[in-house]
N, C-alpha and C positions, 0 to 999 in steps of 0.2 A: 560393645555398646551397653549403655545403661537402660534398663527397663524403667519407664517413668513411674510405674506403681511402686517399685522398690524404693525409689527416691522419695515419693510422696509419703509412703507408710513410715519410712525411717524418720522423716521430718516430723510427722505427727507424734510419734513416741518421744523423740528428742525434746520437742516442745512441751509435751505434757509432763514428762518426768524431769524436766530441767537438766538434761544431760549435756555434757560438753558438745558444742556444735561441730567440732572438727572430726567428723566421721567420714571415712571414705566409703562411697557407695559402690558396692560390688557390681561388676558388669555381668552380662549374660555368660560371657566366656569364662569368667572367674567362677561363676556359679556352677557351670558344668564341670570345671576342673575339681571343685570341691566335691561334687556328687560322685565323680569318678574315683577320687581318693577314698571316699567313704565306702563305695562298692568294693574296691580292691582290698581295703583293710578289714572290712566286716563280713563280706560275702552277702550283704544285703543291698539290693538295688533301690536307691531312694529317688524321689521326685519332689520338686517344689511345685505347689499349686497355688497360683494367685487367683483370688476371687474378688472381683471389684465391680462396681457399677460404672458404666460409661454412657455418655449421651447416645441416644439412638442414632444409628447411622454415622457415628463418628469414624474418621479414617483410621487405618492401622497406624500404630505408633511407628516412627521411623526405626527405632531400635528393635521393633518386632517384625520388620517388613519381610524377613526371610522365613518367617514361621509358616507352618502348615495351618491352613484356615479351615475350620469345620463350622459350617453355618447352615441353618435351615432358612432358606430364602422365604420371607414372608413379611407382609406389611405389619409394622409394629406401631400401634397407636400411642404407646406410652413414650415419655421423653427420655427414659433411661432403660437400660437392659443389663443383665448380668453378663460379664465376660470372664471366661476361664482362660488362664495362660499357664501352661505346664512346661517346666524345664526338667529334662531328664539327663542322665550322664552322657548319652549319645543321641545324635539326631537333632533335627531342627526343633525349636520350641513349638508347642501346639497352641492354637488359639481357637476358642469357640465362643460365639455370641449366642445367647439364649433368648429366643423370642418371648414376648409377653411376661417380662420379669422386671417391671419397674419397682423402684424401691419400696413403695407402700405395700404392694402385693407380697413381695418377699418378706418384708419385716413382719407383716401380719401372720404369715405362715410360720415364721420362726417363733414368734410369741406364742402362737397356739400350740406348736409342737412342744415347746418347753412346758406349757401349762398341762398338756396331756401327760407328759412324762412324770411331772412332779405332783399331780393331783392324787392325794392319798386314797380317795374313793375309787380311783381307777387302777390301783396298783396290781389288781389281779386280772386286768383286761388287756386287750391289744388295741385300745382306742387310739394309740399314737401312730399306728401303722400307716393310715392314709397320708398323714403329713410327713412321716419318715420317708415314704416312697415318693412323695411330691418333691421334697428337697433333694432326694437322690437323683431324680430325673433332671433337675436343674443343675446340680453341682458335681455330679460324678458321671452319669450316663453318657453325656456328650464326649467325654474323653476316655471312657472305659476301654474301648477296643484298642486304642493306642497304648494305654497303660499295660494291658495284658500282652500286646505284641512286643513291648519293650521290656517285659519281665519285671515290672516295678513291684516292689514288696512293701515299701514304706512311703507314706504321704505326709508331707509337712505343709499345712495350709497357712498361707499368708493372706489375711482377709481384710476387706474394707470395713469401715465403721458399721456397727449394728449387725455385723455378721460374725463377730469374734467370739460370741458366746453360744454358738450352735454346738451341741454335742455330736460332732461329726461321726463318732464311732457308732452311733445309733441310727444313722441313715440306712435305708433298707431298699433292696432292689426287687422285692417280691419273693425272693427265695432265702435271703439271709442278710445279716447286718454287714456294714462296711468293715467292721473290725474282724469279721470272720475271714476276710481276704487280705487286709492290709493292716500294718501297724500305723497308727495315726497320731499326729501331734500338731502343734501350732507354733509359729514364730511371729514376733512383732515385725521383723524383716530379717533378711539374711545378713544385711550389713550390721545389724545390732546383735548378731548371734555368734558366739565363740564356737567355731566349727571343728576345733581340734578334737582328736579322738579321746574318748573316755578311757580312764585307767582305774579300775577298781581293785587292782592287785594291792593287797595289804591295807586296803581302805578300812577305816573305822567309822562308826556311826555315833553321833551325838544325838540321842533320842530324849526329848523332853515333852512334857504335856501336863494338862490340868483336867481333872475330872469334875471339879466343883468350881462354881462361879457365883459371885455375889448377885449379879443382875443378868445372867444368861443361863440357858438351860444346861443341866449337868451332862457330862459325857462319861458315864460310868465305865464303858468299855476301854477307856484310855488307860485305866489301871492295869489292864491285861495287854493292851496294844504296845505300850512303851517298852516294858521288859521283854515282850515277845520279839521285838526287833533287835534291841541291844540290851543284854549281851546274848540272848538265846539264839537268834538267827545270824547276826553279824557281830563281830567283836566291836566293843565300844562301851559307852557309858550311858546310863539312863537316870533321869531325874523327874520326880513327880510333884505336883502341887506346890507346897511351900518352897521347894528347891528349884522351881521353874521361875526364877526371877531374872530380870534384865541383867543384874550384876553377875549372876551365876552363868547365864548364857554367854556373856562376854568373857568371863574368866575362863570357862572351860575351853572355849575356842582359842583364846590367847595362849592357854597352856598346852594345847595339843592341836595339831593341824588335822582335825576331823575332815574327811573327804565328803561325808554326807551329814546333813542336819535334818532331823525329822522333828516336826513340831505338831503334836496332837492337841489341838486347841481350836477355839473359834477364831476365824479370820473373816473380815468383811471388806469387800471391794465396793466402794460406794461412789455415788455421784459427787462431783466437785473435784477439788485439787487432791493430789496424792496424800496430803495430810489428813484427809477425811477417811482414808482406808487404813486398816490396822490389823495386827495379829495380837490376840489377847494373851498376855503373860499372866502369871499369878498376881503380880504386884502393879502392873501397868499395861497400857496399850503401846505396843511397838508400831509406830506409824510407818506407812509405806515410804514416806520421804526420809525416814531415819535409817532405812535398811543399809544404804551405802556406807553409813558410819560404822557398821558392825565389823567391817574389815574382812568380809567373807570372800573378797576378791584377791586377797593377798595373805597366805597362799590361797589359791582359788578353791572354793567348794565345788565339787563335781555336781552334786545334786542336793536341792532343798525340797523337802516334802511337807506340804500342809494338808493334813488329812481331814479337816472339817471347816471348809470355808464356803463362802457363797459370793456370787456376783450379781449385782442388780441387773435384771434382764432388760434388754432394749435401751441401756444407758451407755452412751459413747464413752464417757469418762471412766465409768466402772470397768468397762471392757479394756480400756487403755491401761488401767492399773493392773488388772488380771493378766492381760497379754504381755505386759512389760515387766512382770514379776522377776524373771530371771535376770534381765539386764539391770534392773534397779537394785536388786540384791547383790549384784556382782558375781552371781553363780553361773555355772555353765548351763544347767538345766533345772527346771522345777516341775514338780507334780502338785497339782492343786485341784480342788473340786469347784464346779460351776454352781452347785447348790448344796445345802446341807443334806446329807443322806442319813439313814438310820445309823445309830452307833454300832449296831451289830454288823451292818453292811460294810462300814468303814474298816472295822476290825478285820473282817474276812478278806477284803481286797488288799489291805496293807500287808497282812501276814503272807498272803500268796505272792504279792509283788516282790517283797524282799527275798523270798525263796527263789522266785524265777530270775531275779537279778543276778544270781550267782552264775548262771549258765547261759543266759540270753546273749545273742551276738550284739544287740544294741538295747539301750534303755527302753525305747518305745516298744520293742518286742516283749520285754519283761512285763510292761503294763498291759499289752495286748493279751498275753497268756493269762494274766491275773483276771482280766475282764472276761475272757472266755471261760475261765474256771467258774466264775459266778454264773455266767449265762447257762452253762451246761450242768449246773448244780453239783460240780465237783467240790465247791465250797458251799457248805450248808450247815444248818443247825440240826443236831441229832442227839437226843438223849441228854439235853442240857449242856452239850458241848458244841463248840464251833469246829467243824471238820474242814480242813484244807486238803489239798492234794497230797500233803506230806506229813501232817501232824494234826493233833487235836488240842484245842485250847479251852480251858474252862470259861464259862460265862460268869460275869460278876453277879452277885445275888440280885441286884436291881433288874437284871435282864433274864433271870432264870425262868420266868413264866412268859417270855415273849411268844407272841403268836406267829412270828416270822419263822418260816422253816427253810426257805430258799431265797436266793437273790437273783433269780433269772430275769426279772423285769429290768429293762434298761434304766429305770430310776436309780437302781443301786450301783450300776457299774459305768454308765456312760458319762456321768458327771466328772469322772477323773480325767484330767487332761495333762499331757506332756507338753511343757512350755519351754521354748528355747531349743537347745541342741538335743535332738532325739536319739543321737547316735552314741 
């Protein structure tokens, strides 16, 4: 049977991104088959978590009628409430209704959470914790016992409008962050996600970026980041500034089937149509609606990484652009940031991520290990050098006198999101 939220979210992204409408909607049974295949091939047990708003007191969807129901019985004055539906490799789907979670209340908490995380004045405080714990109580706690009982290790969130830009990794149970127990990612819908297994054997990276811009803030660490990824960490090619043009990006990919593309530059997911969102190249803006023309789907790019982007908070269209990045680009997976983080922080996480990607069983676990390395100060600045778990990188002169010493605050690491296929 088809879960209605899967059908609705698929339609939402298809309409916004102007994708071909002939998409087959995966059933609950097909979803479980996919999750079983992933578990068997990677050794990591995944789950899909749908988070959506439903009318208060609405009946159980027919397609979901066999699921286990977890609900606190209580009169709910609001017209809507959050519903969580979890699909795991084995067992019936789980379904939880969360009292007193109408859209306005939840959206306000999400907005304030993002503000607490990104406020530079609060970078050395834990002011975000009350909201991190509140969101955890709504979105994870009702299903946590079952997740643990079923041995789940990876969570892919498929979320309703205005819930797609929550930094889920930074939700907190009072003892630790969500990322300390699960690798985390998001999908637009499972039907729009290529779930075939990743293969990084013999993969090469095309790394490009810009450190200077005419009308945007400079990114001096990009001069270190790009060569640190290719060819220092992975085999491949790197190009900076004047060589980071649309023509060269196309030519390099046409000349060689790079399995990973890393773009260290500003990118902006904005309100309005996909043509309003863009990736800034040296000579032009590559619009979101132009990505499909880049040919990254044939042969398919396994992973696209954007290390310095931002998404307009609380904006449905910006969220659709960000959440639909992988499918619009024709790539299997993407890593991007919800907000601009410091240049030093981006350099640290990216260097660690590509190192972890060599041995991690799934891509989302590589991102998780990189995020944990920042949280635990294994990636830090020391003696004018950026120290990672495996090497040291020089900071550019522009950042030599930075007052940042560590990246443990979730501002630095929780903005990074795995989009699309996390496996």
